[in-house]
C-alpha positions as CSV (number, residue, x, y, z in Angstrom):
1,M,112.5,108.5,58.9
2,K,113.4,105.4,61.2
3,K,114.9,107.8,63.8
4,K,111.4,109.7,63.8
5,L,109.6,106.5,64.4
6,F,111.8,105.5,67.1
7,L,111.7,108.9,69.0
8,L,107.7,108.3,68.4
9,W,107.9,104.7,69.8
10,L,110.0,106.1,72.6
11,F,107.7,108.9,73.4
12,L,104.7,106.7,73.8
13,T,106.5,104.1,75.9
14,Y,107.7,106.6,78.4
15,S,104.2,108.3,78.5
16,F,102.5,104.8,78.8
17,I,104.8,104.1,81.6
18,S,104.0,107.4,83.3
19,C,100.4,107.0,83.2
20,A,100.5,103.4,84.7
21,Q,102.4,104.9,87.6
22,E,100.4,107.6,88.1
23,I,98.6,107.8,91.4
24,K,95.4,108.9,91.6
25,I,93.4,109.9,94.8
26,E,90.0,110.7,95.3
27,G,88.6,112.3,98.5
28,I,85.1,111.5,100.2
29,L,82.0,113.2,100.5
30,N,81.1,114.2,104.4
31,C,77.4,113.9,104.3
32,G,74.8,111.5,105.8
33,F,73.8,109.9,102.6
34,V,77.0,108.5,102.2
35,H,76.9,107.0,105.6
36,S,74.8,107.8,108.9
37,S,78.1,108.2,110.7
38,F,78.8,111.4,109.5
39,D,75.6,112.8,111.3
40,K,77.1,111.2,114.8
41,G,79.7,111.6,116.9
42,Q,80.5,115.3,116.2
43,E,81.5,116.7,119.9
44,E,83.7,113.6,120.7
45,I,85.4,114.3,117.1
46,K,85.9,118.1,118.2
47,T,87.0,117.5,121.4
48,S,89.8,115.4,119.9
49,I,90.6,118.0,117.4
50,K,90.4,120.6,120.2
51,D,93.0,118.6,122.1
52,D,95.7,118.4,119.7
53,L,95.9,118.7,115.9
54,H,98.2,115.7,115.8
55,N,95.6,113.3,117.5
56,L,94.4,112.8,113.8
57,N,96.0,112.3,110.5
58,L,95.1,113.8,107.1
59,Y,93.2,111.2,106.1
60,E,91.2,111.1,109.2
61,Y,90.5,114.9,108.9
62,S,89.2,114.1,105.5
63,H,86.5,112.4,107.1
64,T,86.0,115.2,109.5
65,L,85.5,118.2,107.5
66,R,82.5,119.5,108.9
67,E,83.8,119.5,112.3
68,L,87.2,120.9,111.3
69,Y,85.6,123.6,109.3
70,E,83.4,124.6,112.1
71,L,86.1,124.8,114.8
72,T,88.3,126.8,112.0
73,H,85.4,129.1,111.5
74,S,84.6,129.8,115.2
75,G,88.5,130.4,116.2
76,E,88.7,127.5,118.1
77,I,91.4,126.1,116.1
78,T,93.2,128.9,113.8
79,L,94.6,128.4,110.2
80,E,97.9,129.4,111.8
81,E,97.8,126.5,113.9
82,W,96.7,124.0,111.2
83,D,99.8,125.6,109.3
84,K,102.0,124.9,112.3
85,Y,100.7,121.4,112.2
86,I,101.4,120.8,108.4
87,D,104.8,122.3,108.9
88,A,105.3,119.7,111.6
89,L,104.4,116.8,109.0
90,L,106.6,118.4,106.3
91,S,109.5,118.3,108.9
92,E,108.7,114.7,109.6
93,V,108.7,113.5,106.1
94,K,111.8,115.5,104.9
95,Q,113.7,114.0,108.3
96,E,112.9,110.6,107.2
97,R,114.4,111.4,103.7
98,N,117.2,112.7,105.0
99,D,117.7,110.3,107.7
100,T,117.7,107.1,105.4
101,I,119.9,106.0,102.5
102,E,116.9,104.7,100.7
103,P,113.2,105.0,101.6
104,F,113.5,100.9,101.9
105,F,115.2,101.2,105.4
106,A,112.3,103.3,106.6
107,I,110.7,102.3,110.0
108,E,107.7,105.0,110.5
109,Y,106.7,105.3,107.0
110,K,106.2,109.1,107.0
111,G,106.3,108.9,102.9
112,I,102.3,107.9,103.5
113,I,101.8,111.2,104.9
114,P,101.7,113.5,101.4
115,F,99.3,110.5,100.1
116,Q,97.3,111.4,102.9
117,A,97.4,115.3,102.2
118,E,96.8,114.3,98.6
119,Y,93.3,112.7,100.1
120,F,92.3,115.5,102.3
121,I,93.1,118.2,99.4
122,A,90.6,115.9,97.5
123,S,88.1,116.1,100.0
124,L,88.2,119.5,100.4
125,D,87.5,119.9,96.7
126,K,84.8,117.2,96.6
127,N,82.6,118.7,99.1
128,K,81.7,121.7,97.3
129,E,78.6,122.6,99.9
130,L,80.9,123.1,102.5
131,K,83.7,124.5,100.3
132,E,81.5,127.7,99.4
133,K,80.1,127.7,103.3
134,Y,83.6,128.2,104.5
135,S,85.3,129.8,101.6
136,K,88.0,131.5,103.6
137,E,88.7,128.4,105.8
138,Y,88.7,126.0,102.5
139,R,91.8,128.4,100.7
140,G,93.7,128.2,104.0
141,L,93.4,124.6,104.6
142,K,94.1,124.0,101.3
143,E,97.2,126.2,100.9
144,S,98.9,125.1,103.9
145,T,98.3,121.3,103.1
146,S,99.6,121.4,99.6
147,K,103.0,122.1,100.9
148,L,102.9,118.1,101.2
149,R,102.0,117.5,97.8
150,G,104.6,115.4,95.4
151,K,106.7,114.1,98.4
152,G,105.4,110.7,98.7
153,Y,106.7,107.3,97.9
154,T,107.1,106.0,94.5
155,W,105.2,103.0,93.5
156,N,108.6,100.8,93.9
157,E,109.1,102.2,97.2
158,I,105.5,101.1,98.4
159,D,106.1,97.5,96.7
160,T,109.1,97.1,98.9
161,L,107.8,99.1,102.1
162,L,104.2,97.4,102.2
163,V,103.9,95.6,105.5
164,V,100.7,93.6,105.9
165,F,100.9,91.6,109.0
166,S,102.7,92.7,112.4
167,R,106.0,90.3,113.0
168,K,107.8,90.6,116.3
169,S,110.6,92.9,114.6
170,T,107.8,95.0,113.3
171,V,105.4,95.6,116.0
172,G,103.4,98.7,115.5
173,T,104.7,99.2,111.8
174,V,101.9,97.4,110.1
175,N,101.2,99.9,107.4
176,F,98.8,97.8,104.8
177,W,95.8,99.8,105.9
178,Y,97.5,103.4,105.9
179,F,98.4,102.4,102.2
180,L,95.2,100.8,101.4
181,Q,93.1,103.9,102.6
182,V,94.9,106.4,100.2
183,L,95.9,104.4,97.3
184,G,93.0,101.8,97.0
185,C,92.7,98.7,95.3
186,P,96.4,98.4,93.6
187,I,97.8,97.9,97.4
188,I,95.4,94.9,97.4
189,E,97.3,93.5,94.5
190,I,100.7,94.2,95.8
191,A,99.7,92.5,99.4
192,I,98.3,89.3,97.2
193,E,101.5,89.0,95.8
194,K,103.5,89.4,99.0
195,E,101.5,87.3,101.0
196,G,98.8,85.1,98.8
197,I,95.2,85.6,98.6
198,E,94.0,83.5,101.5
199,D,95.6,85.7,104.1
200,I,94.5,88.9,102.4
201,K,91.1,87.5,102.8
202,M,91.5,86.3,106.0
203,I,92.9,90.0,107.4
204,F,89.7,91.7,105.5
205,N,87.4,89.4,107.2
206,D,88.7,89.5,110.9
207,L,89.8,93.2,111.1
208,R,89.6,94.4,114.7
209,L,89.6,98.1,115.5
210,S,89.7,100.3,118.6
211,A,88.1,103.6,119.0
212,T,89.9,106.0,121.7
213,F,90.0,109.7,123.0
214,K,91.9,110.4,120.1
215,T,89.9,108.5,117.3
216,P,86.5,108.2,118.4
217,L,83.9,105.5,117.7
218,F,82.1,107.4,114.7
219,L,85.2,108.5,113.1
220,Q,86.5,105.1,113.0
221,I,83.2,104.1,111.4
222,R,83.3,106.5,108.9
223,K,86.9,105.2,107.9
224,F,85.8,101.8,107.9
225,Q,82.7,102.2,105.8
226,N,84.4,104.5,103.3
227,L,87.3,101.6,102.9
228,K,84.3,98.9,102.8
229,K,82.8,100.5,99.7
230,M,86.0,101.4,98.2
231,V,87.0,97.7,98.5
232,S,83.9,96.5,97.3
233,Q,84.6,97.9,94.0
234,C,88.0,96.3,93.3
235,S,88.2,93.7,90.6
236,F,90.9,91.0,90.6
237,K,91.8,88.6,87.9
238,D,90.5,85.2,88.9
239,I,89.5,86.2,92.2
240,N,86.1,86.5,94.1
241,D,85.3,89.5,95.7
242,I,87.0,90.2,99.0
243,E,84.7,91.4,101.8
244,M,85.4,93.1,104.6
245,K,84.2,92.8,108.4
246,A,85.1,94.2,111.5
247,M,84.5,94.5,115.3
248,F,85.1,97.6,117.3
249,A,86.2,97.9,120.7
250,D,85.2,101.5,122.2
251,M,88.0,102.2,124.5
252,S,87.3,106.0,124.7
253,V,86.2,105.7,127.9
254,L,89.4,105.6,129.3
255,G,90.3,109.0,128.2
256,K,93.9,109.8,127.7
257,D,94.6,107.2,130.2
258,Y,94.3,104.6,127.1
259,Y,97.8,105.6,126.2
260,D,99.5,105.1,129.5
261,I,98.5,101.5,129.8
262,D,101.9,99.4,129.6
263,E,101.8,96.8,126.8
264,G,105.1,95.5,128.3
265,E,108.5,95.4,126.4
266,G,108.7,99.0,126.0
267,I,105.9,99.3,123.5
268,N,104.4,102.5,123.1
269,R,100.4,102.3,122.9
270,N,100.4,105.3,120.5
271,K,102.5,103.6,118.0
272,L,100.2,100.2,118.0
273,K,97.3,102.2,115.7
274,I,97.3,100.5,112.2
275,F,93.9,101.9,111.1
């Protein structure tokens, strides 16, 4: 009898721990009543996508479903091209795992990509009208992207890897916003433990975002408004609400030349993006 009770206790404990570590990811509705920016900037976003699928990450594609569906439906972007894009991302994720003894030594944080894939898939499922209108494209996009599922970091790895502030040794490697976008409120809790509440409030109140040829203005606004809404719904013990404020700089007028601007010290402008 004691042995049975012990086994039951062990099972319940394991189940509790598993549930506590479960990463739940929700997508976003792509429609004007969520925010008016979803009805603006379509052509600029399509131009970026047609230029190179790698211009956007999967979290960003979650905010451009209408544009992506229209491009795949018209044949301007094919499902085969999307599949190659996903295979390239999968290769990056596997390469990082192979090149590092432990994820704690990662420097480009490719383990975020599978979480972005989960967010994208959740968004595909959430937008039922688009799913029904573009059923063939929906099935193709979801089938390809599902290859990335289950290959992200664990919570212990995220706790170790999280970088909130750019320091000289980690220029361009701030990953706080990328983790926050897909994993939500628990990332803020980890950041507060690492840096303190006042510093975290400061970065939320002084977010500076650049719109570029690759990530056009209204895409950045969609992402910001989505994240702002999510953060407003977070609750923290003994901490007042955290408010997000941002300033936008539209660098898209420079076109692709923006990425050729020399930042000095061999810094690649393509890697300065943190949001």
